[in-house]
VOGU-3710 file (C-alpha; in Angstrom, 3 decimals, decimal comma):
1> xxxxxxxxxx> 108,023/100,507/115,820  105,276/100,552/113,190  106,201/98,544/110,101  105,962/99,867/106,754  103,284/98,576/104,518  105,780/96,863/102,035  107,049/94,723/104,973  103,307/93,646/105,664  102,843/92,040/102,370  104,605/88,705/102,901
11> xxxxxxxxxx> 103,565/87,991/106,571  99,796/88,907/105,555  100,129/86,387/102,547  101,156/83,784/104,851  98,328/84,548/107,065  95,617/83,335/104,953  97,965/80,366/103,456  95,502/78,178/104,967  93,208/78,760/102,174  90,449/79,872/104,443
21> xxxxxxxxxx> 88,400/83,085/104,546  89,746/85,860/106,900  87,975/88,702/107,859  90,073/91,833/107,328  89,940/93,292/111,297  91,182/89,391/112,133  94,036/90,066/110,020  95,042/93,486/111,528  94,953/91,992/114,799  97,018/89,019/113,930
31> xxxxxxxxxx> 99,659/91,316/112,054  99,867/93,798/114,983  100,512/90,657/117,302  103,096/89,364/115,178  104,854/92,748/114,741  104,459/93,328/118,574  102,795/96,707/117,881  102,156/98,550/121,146  98,882/99,638/122,096  100,060/103,272/121,822
41> xxxxxxxxxx> 101,347/102,674/118,767  98,023/101,343/117,268  96,381/104,636/118,291  98,979/106,858/116,242  96,711/108,504/113,696  97,595/109,636/110,031  98,248/113,726/110,073  94,595/114,069/109,127  93,332/112,294/112,113  91,127/110,231/109,967
51> xxxxxxxxxx> 92,905/106,520/110,377  95,298/104,672/112,561  98,427/104,655/110,710  99,123/100,796/111,352  95,694/100,170/110,116  96,148/102,367/106,732  99,403/100,378/106,468  97,809/97,013/106,205  95,115/98,044/103,996  97,554/99,265/101,353
61> xxxxxxxxxx> 99,762/96,171/101,801  96,167/93,785/101,124  95,259/96,206/98,139  98,581/95,646/96,586  98,408/91,611/96,982  94,945/91,873/95,624  96,121/93,788/92,789  98,553/91,655/92,033  96,375/88,663/92,183  97,545/87,194/94,858
71> xxxxxxxxxx> 94,430/87,552/97,262  90,977/87,478/96,413  87,662/88,914/98,365  84,623/86,587/98,123  82,482/88,833/100,314  82,713/92,130/101,843  85,895/92,461/104,213  87,013/89,269/103,943  89,874/87,720/102,069  91,377/84,091/100,499
81> xxxxxxxxxx> 94,658/83,364/99,155  94,560/82,660/95,253  96,183/80,014/93,386  99,195/82,826/92,742  99,194/83,664/96,169  99,853/79,915/97,019  102,375/79,541/94,152  104,229/82,619/95,503  104,580/81,416/98,844  106,025/78,198/97,392
91> xxxxxxxxxx> 109,014/79,851/96,122  109,707/81,141/100,001  110,467/84,584/98,983  112,404/86,464/101,350  110,338/89,746/100,894  107,420/90,739/98,902  107,097/94,380/98,019  105,744/96,728/95,095  109,188/96,091/93,229  108,626/92,130/93,631
101> xxxxxxxxxx> 104,601/92,556/92,317  105,838/94,054/89,041  106,146/90,577/87,776  102,776/89,819/88,085  100,550/91,314/84,758  97,490/92,344/86,870  99,866/94,507/88,997  101,559/96,037/86,361  97,933/96,727/84,576  96,971/98,426/87,854
111> xxxxxxxxxx> 100,233/100,559/88,156  99,704/101,622/84,495  96,297/102,710/84,897  96,968/104,950/88,015  100,003/106,491/86,969  100,383/110,324/85,855  100,819/110,498/82,160  104,146/112,293/82,870  105,057/110,114/85,749  108,816/108,735/84,531
121> xxxxxxxxxx> 110,033/104,824/85,263  112,558/106,226/87,637  109,495/108,231/89,684  107,746/104,788/89,584  110,779/103,282/91,240  110,975/105,971/93,872  107,041/105,537/94,774  108,181/101,735/94,983  110,756/102,317/97,429  108,654/104,800/99,435
131> xxxxxxxxxx> 107,989/103,053/103,037  104,887/105,298/103,397  101,639/104,754/102,013  100,098/107,493/99,521  97,881/109,034/102,221  100,828/109,197/104,570  102,714/110,860/101,783  99,590/113,349/101,007  99,342/114,145/104,621  103,227/115,084/105,104
141> xxxxxxxxxx> 102,520/117,499/101,998  99,788/118,817/103,397  101,703/119,560/106,881  104,517/120,815/104,910  102,485/123,495/103,222  100,387/124,371/106,364  103,581/125,077/108,066  105,019/127,256/105,489  101,605/129,134/105,426  101,598/129,532/109,468
151> xxxxxxxxxx> 104,978/131,208/109,233  104,085/133,513/106,679  100,871/134,566/108,446  102,907/134,892/111,774  105,457/137,111/109,804  102,540/139,278/108,459  101,031/139,692/111,742  103,997/140,525/113,920  104,152/143,560/111,109  100,872/144,552/111,564
161> xxxxxxxxxx> 99,724/148,151/113,163  98,315/147,818/116,764  94,721/148,603/115,335  94,733/145,817/112,566  96,226/143,414/115,295  93,417/144,320/117,524  90,887/143,844/114,813  92,376/140,463/114,199  92,512/139,320/117,620  88,677/139,966/117,556
171> xxxxxxxxxx> 87,609/138,303/114,642  89,652/135,291/115,378  87,486/134,781/118,583  84,338/135,806/117,212  85,000/132,946/114,529  85,836/130,554/117,406  82,518/131,260/118,825  83,544/133,676/121,397  81,700/137,300/121,622  78,443/136,809/119,982
181> xxxxxxxxxx> 79,303/139,373/116,951  82,057/141,280/116,113  80,305/144,418/116,718  79,843/143,177/120,278  83,255/142,013/120,669  84,820/145,159/119,177  83,213/147,387/122,251  84,567/144,898/124,892  87,866/144,218/123,496  89,192/147,411/121,641
191> xxxxxxxxxx> 91,048/148,723/124,295  94,908/149,358/123,530  97,262/147,919/126,068  100,973/147,273/126,135  101,716/146,494/122,664  98,643/144,035/122,733  95,129/144,023/123,634  93,526/144,276/127,248  89,999/143,794/127,454  86,684/141,220/127,925
201> xxxxxxxxxx> 84,740/139,456/125,777  81,821/137,359/126,039  82,210/133,418/126,343  79,176/132,347/124,328  76,541/134,317/122,263  74,422/134,736/125,395  77,216/136,117/127,235  76,661/133,968/130,352  80,192/134,363/131,303  83,041/136,717/130,564
211> xxxxxxxxxx> 86,549/135,827/129,210  89,499/138,287/129,718  91,698/138,745/126,832  95,298/139,909/126,790  97,567/140,124/123,353  100,994/140,397/122,977  102,278/141,243/119,526  105,970/140,452/120,320  108,625/139,532/117,825  109,998/135,997/118,178
221> xxxxxxxxxx> 112,523/135,973/120,681  110,937/138,082/122,747  109,304/135,302/124,840  106,664/135,369/127,548  107,714/134,599/131,100  106,019/133,768/134,169  105,933/137,003/135,545  103,944/138,271/132,774  101,212/135,855/133,790  101,377/136,586/137,335
231> xxxxxxxxxx> 100,330/140,216/136,247  97,462/138,666/134,070  96,202/136,622/136,960  96,577/139,636/138,840  94,474/141,529/136,509  91,794/138,993/136,356  91,493/138,925/140,393  91,001/142,535/140,046  88,248/142,633/137,136  86,544/139,188/139,301
241> xxxxxxxxxx> 87,116/137,225/136,575  88,304/133,598/136,616  88,639/132,697/132,782  91,108/134,331/130,903  92,965/133,810/127,352  96,907/135,075/127,009  98,056/135,219/123,106  101,444/136,257/122,251  102,729/136,200/118,558  106,121/134,953/120,099
251> xxxxxxxxxx> 106,561/132,311/122,722  106,061/131,236/126,242  109,072/130,341/128,555  109,091/126,720/130,242  108,196/128,587/133,392  105,187/130,088/131,952  103,853/127,140/130,283  104,364/125,226/133,608  102,834/127,767/135,664  99,103/127,051/137,127
261> xxxxxxxxxx> 97,236/129,630/139,557  96,787/128,223/142,647  93,105/129,789/142,856  90,175/128,491/140,700  91,201/130,961/138,011  91,922/128,993/134,477  93,995/130,608/131,736  94,826/129,496/128,083  98,194/130,181/126,436  98,305/130,980/122,700
271> xxxxxxxxxx> 101,858/131,306/121,227  102,565/132,309/117,600  102,356/129,121/116,013  99,051/128,303/117,579  97,679/131,446/116,637  98,787/131,108/112,753  97,230/127,511/113,071  94,087/129,181/114,435  93,963/131,439/111,709  94,234/128,774/109,184
281> xxxxxxxxxx> 91,570/126,568/110,745  89,077/129,568/110,851  90,209/131,043/107,530  91,366/134,367/108,800  93,813/135,954/106,717  94,166/133,331/104,088  91,949/131,766/101,534  91,305/128,317/100,142  93,550/127,922/96,839  92,436/124,024/95,755
291> xxxxxxxxxx> 90,479/121,317/97,386  91,320/117,802/96,840  88,764/115,116/97,988  90,033/111,893/99,054  87,318/109,407/98,761  87,125/105,507/99,330  84,774/103,074/98,158  81,077/103,029/99,980  80,969/99,140/101,455  77,355/99,806/102,822
301> xxxxx> 76,471/100,649/99,162  77,829/97,733/97,615  77,028/95,434/100,516  74,851/92,258/100,156  71,053/92,557/100,550
//
């Protein structure tokens, strides 16, 4: 289990108790060994995919200790314990966390500088007792908003007319790089099928290969089973095609998901949740409301010559 960032503070401080300079990357590795973090856990990323969760938590433990004056950074990516840090270890604390660090004026100054004008003392305490880092909280909030948007998008899509749904699928596939242009794709795919679309689309702008599309605008609960995929693969064989995309606004049964054609045919299954997520990724049916840029120090800019 990956330790929370506040549980890493005291062990991190102890690692530098020898008063020697320690490279940040070495501290991460030593803490991973001490807490027996597995290789799989080391690979777990924040929801944004920008950083490993464990590395992020070590980073915030280091930041808090430094802001409190217990750690210092004499040069880039290198850390050493301060006299305040040594004095703190002499007191043999059972745990060092954000609440403990509030006894240090430097940490209080940092906390007050970064706090929201409307933030209450109770809200500060909640932040201090939170086991997740600010990036993790931000990521989780973003994922909750995205999941809510995906659900709303899917509800709208299910209520669309067949013609509108045909156009939506065409636009999405073109945005993803298929079909060349909406005009070309529309000519190939605009054939109404059984509550969905049956047709072909170019795999790339040059049309070097053709992909067969089938889409089912089915309500949630009306799942797509293996028999539907058998029919789809049969339709591909009839067209002499070996690649297909099966899109549904509902879900696939376990048997359908496990189904693999025995010939060289390759099919990709896209269920309602994935369809909505792709619409968000490619800005189809939704628009950007707000952009938050998460920035960090440019170490190269401040590097020593």
